[in-house]
PAZAPA-4460 file (N, C-alpha, C; in steps of 0.05 Angstrom, whole numbers, plus 32768, in hexadecimal, padded with zeros to 4 digits):
% residues 258
    n_x    n_y    n_z   ca_x   ca_y   ca_z    c_x    c_y    c_z   seq   type   mol
   8626   8872   86A9   862D   8849   86B4   860D   8840   86B1     1      M     A
   85F5   8844   86A5   85E8   882F   86A9   85DD   8835   8682     2      E     A
   85F0   8846   867C   85F1   8836   865B   8603   8815   8652     3      E     A
   861C   8825   8661   8626   880F   8671   862C   87FF   8669     4      A     A
   861D   87F7   8683   8612   87DC   868C   85F7   87CF   8682     5      Q     A
   85E8   87DC   8673   85D8   87D3   865E   85F0   87CD   864C     6      R     A
   85F5   87D3   8642   8610   87C7   8621   8621   87B0   862D     7      L     A
   8619   87A7   8648   862D   8796   864F   8624   878D   8655     8      I     A
   8603   8788   8663   85F0   8768   8662   85E3   8765   8646     9      D     A
   85EA   8775   8648   85D7   8763   861E   85F2   8761   8617    10      L     A
   8607   876E   8617   8627   8757   8600   8623   8734   8618    11      A     A
   8625   8737   862F   8620   871D   8637   8606   8709   8625    12      F     A
   85F5   8713   862E   85E5   870F   8615   85EE   86F6   85FF    13      C     A
   860D   8701   85F2   8609   8701   85D8   8623   86F7   85E1    14      F     A
   862C   86E3   85F1   8647   86D6   8600   8654   86E3   8602    15      D     A
   8652   86F9   860D   8674   8718   8602   867B   870C   861D    16      A     A
   8697   870A   8625   86A6   8715   863E   86B7   8725   8641    17      V     A
   86A9   872F   865F   86AF   874C   8663   86D3   874A   866D    18      L     A
   86E3   8763   8667   86F2   8754   8675   8701   877C   867E    19      F     A
   8723   8777   8677   8736   8794   867A   872C   87AB   868F    20      G     A
   872A   87B8   868E   8735   87D7   869A   8718   87D6   86B5    21      G     A
   86FE   87D2   8699   86E5   87D2   86B9   86E0   87CC   86C4    22      Y     A
   86EE   87B4   86C7   86E2   879E   86D7   86F9   87A6   86EE    23      I     A
   8713   87A1   86E5   871E   87BE   86F2   8718   87D8   8701    24      R     A
   8713   87E3   8706   8702   87FF   8703   86EB   87F8   870F    25      D     A
   86DE   87F4   8704   86B6   87FE   86FC   86B8   87E2   8716    26      V     A
   86C1   87C6   8705   86B1   87A7   8721   86C0   87A8   873B    27      V     A
   86D3   87AA   8736   86E6   87AB   8754   86F0   87BF   8761    28      V     A
   86FC   87CF   8757   8701   87E7   8765   86E0   87FE   8769    29      L     A
   86CA   87F7   875D   86B3   8808   8756   86AF   8826   8757    30      G     A
   86C6   8825   873A   86C5   8849   8735   86B3   8857   8725    31      K     A
   86AD   885A   8728   869C   886B   8714   869A   8873   86FB    32      T     A
   86B1   886C   86F7   86BD   8872   86DD   86D5   8867   86CC    33      S     A
   86D4   886D   86B0   86E4   8852   869D   86EB   885E   8682    34      Y     A
   8703   8852   8677   8704   8858   865A   8700   884C   864F    35      N     A
   86EB   8836   864F   86E6   8823   8634   86DD   880F   8641    36      D     A
   86CC   8801   8639   86C5   87DC   8633   86D6   87C8   8628    37      I     A
   86E0   87B2   8634   86EF   87A1   861F   86D6   878F   8623    38      D     A
   86CF   877D   8604   86C9   876B   8602   86D3   8759   85F6    39      L     A
   86C6   873A   85FD   86DC   8724   85E8   86C7   870F   85E9    40      M     A
   86CA   870C   85C9   86AE   86EE   85BD   86D0   86DE   85B1    41      W     A
   86D8   86C8   85C0   86EA   86B8   85B9   86D5   86A5   8597    42      P     A
   86EB   8697   8593   86E8   8689   8578   86C3   8684   8570    43      T     A
   86BA   8679   8584   86A2   8658   8587   8694   8674   8585    44      E     A
   868C   8688   8589   8678   869A   858B   8682   86B9   8575    45      T     A
   867D   86B4   8570   8689   86D1   854E   8669   86D5   854D    46      H     A
   8667   86C1   8545   864E   86C5   853C   8638   86D9   854B    47      R     A
   863D   86D5   8568   862C   86DD   8577   8630   8702   8578    48      S     A
   8654   8707   8575   8656   8726   8569   8640   872E   855E    49      F     A
   8642   872A   8546   863E   8739   852F   8622   873D   8530    50      E     A
   860E   8721   854E   85ED   872C   854A   85F1   873B   856D    51      N     A
   8601   873D   857D   860D   8754   858D   860D   8778   8572    52      F     A
   861C   8772   856E   861B   8793   855A   860D   8794   854E    53      R     A
   85EE   8780   853D   85E6   8786   8533   85C1   8790   854C    54      R     A
   85C2   8788   855E   85B4   8790   857A   85BD   87AB   8580    55      T     A
   85D5   87AF   857F   85DC   87CC   858B   85D0   87E0   8577    56      L     A
   85C8   87DA   856F   85B8   87F2   854B   85A0   87F7   855E    57      L     A
   8590   87E2   8564   856F   87E3   8575   856B   87EB   8595    58      V     A
   857F   87D6   859F   857F   87E4   85B9   8581   8805   85C5    59      V     A
   859F   8814   85AE   85A1   8825   85B2   8595   8839   8599    60      F     A
   857A   883B   859E   8574   884A   8580   8574   8867   857B    61      P     A
   8589   8871   8565   8586   888A   8569   8591   8898   8575    62      G     A
   85B3   8885   8576   85CA   8892   857E   85DE   8890   8563    63      V     A
   85FC   8898   8562   860C   8896   854E   8619   887B   8561    64      N     A
   8621   886B   8552   8636   8852   8553   8643   8855   853F    65      I     A
   8668   8854   8542   8679   884C   8533   8688   883B   8532    66      T     A
   868F   8821   851C   869B   880D   8525   86B2   8809   850E    67      H     A
   86CB   8808   8517   86D7   87F8   8507   86F2   87EE   8512    68      V     A
   86FD   87DD   84F8   8702   87C6   850B   8718   87CE   84FC    69      I     A
   8731   87BE   8517   8751   87B7   851C   8755   87A0   8519    70      D     A
   8766   8793   850A   8767   8778   84F5   8782   8772   8515    71      K     A
   8781   875E   8519   879D   875E   8525   87AF   876E   853D    72      G     A
   8795   8779   854D   8790   8792   855C   87B6   8787   8579    73      N     A
   87C4   879B   8574   87E8   8787   8585   87D3   878E   85A4    74      R     A
   87C7   879E   85A5   87BC   87A8   85C8   87C4   8792   85D3    75      R     A
   87A3   878A   85CB   879D   875B   85E2   87B4   8744   85CF    76      Y     A
   87CC   8751   85CC   87D9   8735   85B9   87DD   8732   859D    77      G     A
   87DA   8723   8594   87E5   8719   857A   87C3   870C   8569    78      H     A
   87B3   8708   857A   87A1   86F4   856E   8784   8701   857A    79      R     A
   8785   8719   856C   8764   872B   8570   8769   873F   855D    80      M     A
   8747   873C   8557   8741   8751   8539   8720   8761   8559    81      D     A
   8737   877A   8554   871B   8793   8566   8709   87A1   8558    82      V     A
   86EC   8799   855C   86DF   87AF   855F   86E0   87C8   856A    83      H     A
   86E2   87D4   8561   86E2   87F7   8578   86CD   8803   8566    84      H     A
   86AE   8806   857D   8698   880D   8584   8697   8820   8588    85      I     A
   868B   8839   858E   8688   884E   858C   8667   8856   8591    86      C     A
   8663   8853   85AB   8638   886C   85B0   863B   8873   85BA    87      I     A
   863A   8890   859E   862B   88A7   85A0   8648   88BD   85B4    88      D     A
   8662   88B4   85B4   8672   88C0   85BA   8678   88B9   85DC    89      R     A
   8662   88A6   85F0   866A   88A6   8606   866B   8881   860B    90      R     A
   8669   887B   8605   866D   8860   8605   868F   8852   85F7    91      I     A
   86A1   884C   85EE   86B1   8848   85E9   86B3   8820   85F2    92      Q     A
   86B3   8808   85D8   86B3   87F4   85E2   86C7   87E2   85C7    93      V     A
   86DE   87D1   85D9   86EF   87CC   85BE   86E5   87B5   85C0    94      D     A
   86D0   879C   85A8   86CD   878D   85AF   86E1   876D   85A3    95      C     A
   86ED   875A   85A9   8709   874F   85A3   86F8   8739   859B    96      C     A
   870B   8734   8584   86F6   8716   8581   870E   8702   857F    97      L     A
   8714   86F7   858E   8726   86E2   8592   8730   86C5   8582    98      Y     A
   8740   86CA   856E   8744   86AF   8566   874B   868F   8574    99      N     A
   873E   8688   8580   873E   8673   8596   872C   8671   859C   100      G     A
   872A   865F   85BD   870E   8653   85C4   8706   866A   85E8   101      S     A
   8700   865F   85EB   8706   866A   8613   8715   866A   861C   102      F     A
   8721   8647   861B   8730   8647   8628   8748   8647   862A   103      R     A
   8751   864A   860A   8764   865A   85FD   8768   8674   860B   104      D     A
   875C   8686   8605   8750   86AB   8617   875D   8699   8633   105      W     A
   8751   868E   8644   875D   8693   865A   8777   868B   8662   106      L     A
   877E   8679   8650   8796   866A   8655   87B4   8683   864D   107      N     A
   879F   8691   863B   87AA   86A1   8624   87CF   86B7   863B   108      D     A
   87E3   86BB   8645   87F3   86D2   8650   87F6   86E8   8653   109      K     A
   87DF   86F0   8636   87E7   8712   8634   87D8   8725   8648   110      S     A
   87D3   8721   8658   87D0   8732   8670   87E7   8743   8676   111      A     A
   87E3   8759   867A   87F9   8763   8682   880A   876D   86A4   112      D     A
   87EC   8773   86B0   87E9   877C   86D2   87DD   8767   86DB   113      F     A
   87DD   875D   86F0   87C9   8745   8706   87AD   8767   8707   114      T     A
   87B1   8775   8709   8792   877C   870B   8784   877D   86EF   115      C     A
   8784   8772   86DF   8783   876E   86C0   8770   8759   86AC   116      N     A
   8783   8747   86CF   8780   8728   86C7   875A   871C   86CC   117      L     A
   8744   8739   86D7   8727   8727   86DA   871F   872D   86CB   118      F     A
   86FE   8716   86BC   86F0   871B   86AF   86D1   8713   86BC   119      Y     A
   86C5   871E   86AC   86A1   871B   86B2   8696   8708   8694   120      R     A
   867C   86FB   869D   8670   86ED   8682   864C   86E9   8696   121      T     A
   863D   86E6   8681   8629   86DE   868B   862B   86C8   86A0   122      S     A
   863C   86B0   86A4   8636   86AB   86AA   8641   86A3   86D5   123      T     A
   865C   86B4   86CD   867D   86BC   86DE   8675   86D7   86ED   124      V     A
   8669   86D7   8704   8678   86F6   870C   868D   8702   870E   125      G     A
   869E   86EC   8715   86BB   8703   8706   86D9   86EC   8717   126      I     A
   86E5   86F2   86F9   86F5   86DC   86FB   870E   86DA   86F5   127      G     A
   8728   86CD   8700   874B   86CC   86F6   874A   86BF   86D2   128      L     A
   874F   86CC   86CD   8754   86BE   86A4   8776   86A6   86AD   129      R     A
   8787   86B1   86BD   8791   869C   86C9   879C   869D   86E1   130      Y     A
   87B1   8692   86E9   87C5   86A0   86F9   87EA   86A0   86F9   131      V     A
   87E2   86BB   8703   8808   86BB   86FC   8818   86B1   870F   132      P     A
   8836   86A5   8703   883C   868E   8708   8851   86A2   8725   133      E     A
   8851   8693   8737   885F   869C   8750   884F   86A6   8763   134      N     A
   8830   86B3   8753   8829   86BC   8771   8824   86B8   878F   135      L     A
   8822   8696   8794   8825   8686   87A2   8817   8692   87C4   136      G     A
   87FA   8693   87B4   87E8   8695   87C1   87C5   8682   87C9   137      V     A
   87BD   8679   87E4   87AC   8665   87DB   8791   866F   87C4   138      P     A
   878F   8689   87C7   876E   8691   87BC   8778   86A1   87AD   139      N     A
   877C   86A7   8792   878C   86B4   877F   8772   86CD   8775   140      P     A
   8761   86C6   877A   8751   86DA   876B   8746   86E8   877E   141      L     A
   8744   86E1   879D   8740   86F7   87A9   8750   870C   87BC   142      Q     A
   8774   86F9   87B3   877F   8709   87BA   878D   8719   87A2   143      A     A
   8782   8716   878C   8786   8732   8781   8772   8732   8773   144      L     A
   875E   873D   8787   874A   8746   878B   874E   875A   879E   145      M     A
   875C   8746   87B2   8762   8766   87D2   8776   877D   87BE   146      E     A
   8790   8767   87AA   87A6   877D   87AA   8795   8794   8794   147      D     A
   8788   878F   8787   877F   87A3   8771   8768   87B1   8781   148      T     A
   875C   87AE   8791   8751   87C6   87A0   875B   87D3   87B0   149      R     A
   8774   87CD   87B7   8785   87D9   87BD   879F   87EA   87B5   150      N     A
   8799   87EF   8798   879C   87FC   8783   87BC   87E4   8784   151      K     A
   87C0   87CF   8786   87DE   87C6   8782   87D5   87B0   8767   152      R     A
   87F6   87A4   8759   87EE   87A4   8743   8814   8788   8731   153      F     A
   8813   877C   873A   882F   876F   8727   8824   8770   870F   154      R     A
   8842   8777   8704   8841   8771   86D9   8847   8765   86E0   155      C     A
   883A   874A   86C7   882F   8730   86C5   883A   872A   86A0   156      I     A
   884C   8746   8697   8856   8741   867F   8858   872F   8679   157      V     A
   8856   8715   866E   886E   8705   8651   886A   870A   863B   158      S     A
   8872   8719   8625   8871   8724   8609   888F   8722   860D   159      G     A
   888D   871B   85EF   88AC   8728   85F1   88AB   8742   85D7   160      E     A
   88BC   8747   85D3   88C3   876D   85C8   88B7   8778   85C8   161      G     A
   88C9   8790   85CB   88C7   87B3   85D1   88A6   87BA   85D1   162      D     A
   888A   87B1   85C4   887B   87BA   85C3   886A   87B8   85D7   163      A     A
   8867   879E   85E9   885F   87A2   85F0   8861   87A4   860D   164      H     A
   888A   87AE   8619   8892   87B0   8625   8880   87D5   8629   165      W     A
   888C   87E3   8615   8887   87F5   8602   886B   8806   861C   166      V     A
   884D   87F1   860E   8838   87F4   8615   8837   87F4   8633   167      R     A
   8842   87DA   863D   8837   87DB   8658   8846   87E6   8670   168      A     A
   885E   87F9   866E   8868   880B   8672   8853   8825   867C   169      V     A
   884D   8823   865B   8844   8847   8662   8822   8844   8668   170      N     A
   881B   882E   866B   8807   881E   8680   8807   8820   86A1   171      R     A
   8827   8816   86A3   881C   880F   86BE   882A   8826   86C4   172      A     A
   882D   8844   86B7   883D   885D   86BD   8820   886C   86BE   173      L     A
   8806   886B   86B2   87F6   8878   86B8   87DD   8861   86D2   174      R     A
   87F0   8851   86D9   87E3   8845   86F1   87E6   8854   8705   175      L     A
   8807   8850   8717   881D   885C   871E   880B   886F   871F   176      V     A
   880D   8880   8706   8802   88A3   8711   87EE   88A7   8721   177      R     A
   87D6   8892   8719   87BF   8893   8729   87B6   888F   8743   178      D     A
   87DD   888A   874D   87D2   887B   876E   87DB   8866   8776   179      G     A
   87D6   8852   8757   87DE   8835   8761   87FD   8822   8766   180      W     A
   87FE   881B   8776   881F   8810   877F   8821   87E6   876C   181      I     A
   883D   87ED   8758   8838   87D5   874B   885C   87C8   8763   182      L     A
   8847   87B2   8767   885E   879C   8775   8877   8790   876A   183      D     A
   8887   879B   8772   88AA   877D   8763   889F   8794   874E   184      G     A
   88B3   8780   873F   88C5   8794   8722   88B2   8796   8702   185      E     A
   88B3   87A5   8706   889D   87A9   86EC   88B0   879C   86CE   186      F     A
   88D1   8786   86D5   88CE   8788   86B4   88E5   877B   86CD   187      I     A
   88F3   8759   86B9   8907   874C   86D2   891E   8754   86B4   188      D     A
   892F   873E   86C3   8950   874A   86A9   8953   8738   8690   189      G     A
   893A   871E   8690   893F   8703   8680   892F   8720   8666   190      Y     A
   8916   872E   866D   8908   8741   8656   891C   8757   8653   191      H     A
   891E   8761   866E   892A   877D   865D   8945   8782   864F   192      E     A
   894D   875A   8658   8974   875F   863D   895F   8756   8622   193      S     A
   894E   8752   8624   8938   8750   8602   8932   8772   85FA   194      G     A
   8936   8784   8604   8923   879A   85EE   8946   87A2   85E5   195      L     A
   8930   87B6   85D4   8942   87C0   85C0   8944   87DB   85BE   196      T     A
   892E   87E7   85B0   893F   8805   85A0   892D   8812   85BC   197      T     A
   891D   87FE   85CB   88FF   8810   85E4   8917   8812   85F6   198      A     A
   8924   8807   85F9   8939   87FE   8617   8934   880E   8620   199      Y     A
   8943   882B   8617   893C   884D   8628   8923   8851   8632   200      R     A
   8915   884F   861E   88F9   885E   861A   88EE   8848   8637   201      Y     A
   88E9   882C   8644   88E0   8822   864E   88E4   8825   866A   202      V     A
   890A   8818   866D   891E   8824   868B   8919   883E   868A   203      M     A
   890D   885F   8683   890E   8874   8691   88F0   886E   8699   204      A     A
   88DA   8860   8691   88C9   886A   86A5   88BE   8853   86B7   205      R     A
   88CF   8842   86B6   88CE   882E   86CD   88DE   8841   86E1   206      V     A
   88FF   884F   86E2   8906   885F   86EC   88EE   8877   86F6   207      N     A
   88DA   8883   86DE   88C5   8897   86EA   88B1   8884   870B   208      R     A
   88B0   8865   86FC   8894   885B   870B   889D   8853   8727   209      I     A
   88BB   8857   8723   88BE   884E   8743   88C5   8866   8751   210      N     A
   88CD   887F   8739   88CE   888F   8754   88B4   889E   8758   211      K     A
   889B   8892   8747   8887   88A6   8746   887B   8898   8773   212      I     A
   8880   8879   8772   887B   887E   8784   888E   8877   8798   213      M     A
   88A5   887E   8799   88B4   8889   87AD   88A4   88A3   87C8   214      K     A
   889C   88B1   87A5   888E   88D1   87AD   8879   88CA   87BD   215      E     A
   8861   88B0   87AF   8848   88AC   87C1   885B   88A0   87E0   216      T     A
   8861   8885   87E1   8875   8888   87FA   886E   88A0   880C   217      A     A
   888C   88B5   880E   8899   88CF   8817   8879   88D4   8820   218      L     A
   8869   88E2   8810   8843   88E7   8814   8844   88DB   8821   219      D     A
   883C   88C7   881F   8826   88B2   883D   8833   88B7   8856   220      A     A
   8854   88B7   8857   8852   88C2   8876   885E   88CD   8883   221      V     A
   8861   88F0   886D   886F   88FC   8879   885C   8910   888C   222      S     A
   8853   8918   888B   883E   891F   889E   8844   8913   88B7   223      G     A
   8840   8909   88C0   8851   88F9   88D3   8875   8902   88DF   224      G     A
   8880   8909   88CB   8896   8917   88CA   88A4   8935   88DC   225      L     A
   88B3   8936   88D8   88BD   8955   88DF   88CE   895C   88C0   226      T     A
   88CA   8974   88C1   88CF   897B   889C   88F2   8970   88A1   227      P     A
   8902   8972   88AB   8921   8966   88A6   8926   8945   88AA   228      G     A
   8918   8939   88BD   890A   891B   88B6   8902   8919   8894   229      C     A
   88F2   8924   888B   88EC   8924   886B   88F4   891F   8864   230      T     A
   8908   893D   886A   891E   8941   8850   8933   8923   8851   231      E     A
   8935   8923   8865   8955   8904   886D   8941   88F5   8852   232      R     A
   8928   88F1   8863   891D   88CF   8845   8916   88DE   8838   233      V     A
   8918   88ED   882A   890C   88F7   8816   8930   88F1   8800   234      R     A
   893F   88F7   8809   8966   88EF   8800   896B   88D1   8805   235      R     A
   8965   88C8   881B   895C   88AC   881B   894F   8896   8807   236      K     A
   8941   88A5   87F8   892B   888D   87E8   8932   8899   87C7   237      L     A
   893A   88B6   87C7   894A   88BE   87B0   8967   88CE   87AC   238      F     A
   8973   88BB   87B7   8989   88BD   87BE   8999   88DA   87B0   239      D     A
   898A   88F6   87BB   8996   8911   87B3   89B0   890F   87AE   240      E     A
   89C0   8906   87C3   89DD   890E   87CD   89E7   8900   87B2   241      S     A
   89E5   88EE   8797   89EE   88F1   878E   89E5   88FC   876C   242      D     A
   89D6   8904   876F   89B6   8919   875A   89B4   8905   8740   243      G     A
   89A9   88EE   874E   8999   88DD   8745   897C   88D9   8743   244      S     A
   8975   88ED   874D   8954   88EE   8758   8954   8902   8738   245      S     A
   895C   8908   873D   895F   8926   871E   8954   8914   8709   246      R     A
   8946   8920   86F8   893E   8912   86CE   8949   8900   86C7   247      T     A
   8944   88DA   86D9   8958   88C3   86D9   8953   88C7   86B4   248      E     A
   894C   88C7   86AD   8941   88C5   8689   894A   88D2   8679   249      D     A
   8950   88E8   8688   895A   8907   8675   893D   890A   8652   250      G     A
   8926   890B   8667   8909   890D   8653   88FC   891A   866B   251      E     A
   88EE   892E   8656   88D6   8937   8666   88C2   8927   8662   252      T     A
   88A5   8934   867E   887F   8917   866C   8879   892D   8654   253      D     A
   888C   8937   8646   8882   893A   8624   887E   8920   8617   254      G     A
   889E   8914   8619   88A7   8909   860F   8893   88EC   860A   255      S     A
   888B   88E6   861C   887B   88C0   8624   8860   88CA   8611   256      E     A
   885B   88B9   860A   883F   88AF   85F8   883E   889C   85FE   257      T     A
   881F   8894   85F6   8817   8874   85F5   8812   8865   85E6   258      D     A
***
C-alpha cells in the first residue's frame, strides 16, 4: 500500500487524475487491497504523462517496469489511449490519455456504476465526475459515498451496443458476488431492446445477479426464523413451486467470461 500511495502522490505531481476501483475500494471503503490503479490525463496535460513515466524509473530504481500501449481502448469508452504499466509485477497502473479537456471528461457519461463516479486530484480530495439522472438527493456526493460504504450501487451505463453491456454485467456480477447490492434494475427496457447477439448472455447474468441478492437477503434474516419458515420464504423468493429457481439461463458458472 505504501508503494501504491507513493506512486499516486508522484502522479499527482504530474497532473494526474485518480479514478476507478482504487478510489472505491481503498479511499471510500478503506480496504487494503485493490486490483489496479487508474490514472487519467486530459489533453491539456498529456505532456505531463511522459514526464511521469520517465520519473518512474528514478523513483522506483532497479524494478522491472513493463509498458504496453493500447490505442482506442474500449474499457474506458472510445476516447482513451491506455498505457498499461506494471511495476515489478506488484502494481498494475492503467494510465489513460483522454482526448478531450478535463471538463469534457467530467461530463463524459462513461461510468458504469454510481460507485465508480469518484475521482481525486492534487487539489480535490474526492469529487464526483457528474450527477446521474434521477438521483434526486440534495447532496449527491454524500449520498453516493454513503451508498458505497454500504456496498450499494446503481447501474448508470449509457452506452449503446452489446460490448458495453457485456462488460458492465460481468463487473456487476463480480460486485454482487463480493457482497454488493444492486439498487434498481440493471438494464432498462430501451437498452434491453437494443441488445442483439449478447441478449441471452446479458439477461442470464442479470438473472444470476438477482438470485445472488435474494440468497443474500435470505441469509440475513434466516437466523431468526424456524427452518419451516425459512423454507417458505425461500420458496416465495425463488418461486420453487414452478421450477424457476433452477438454472435460469441453462448455463454453468464455467461459461462466464470477463
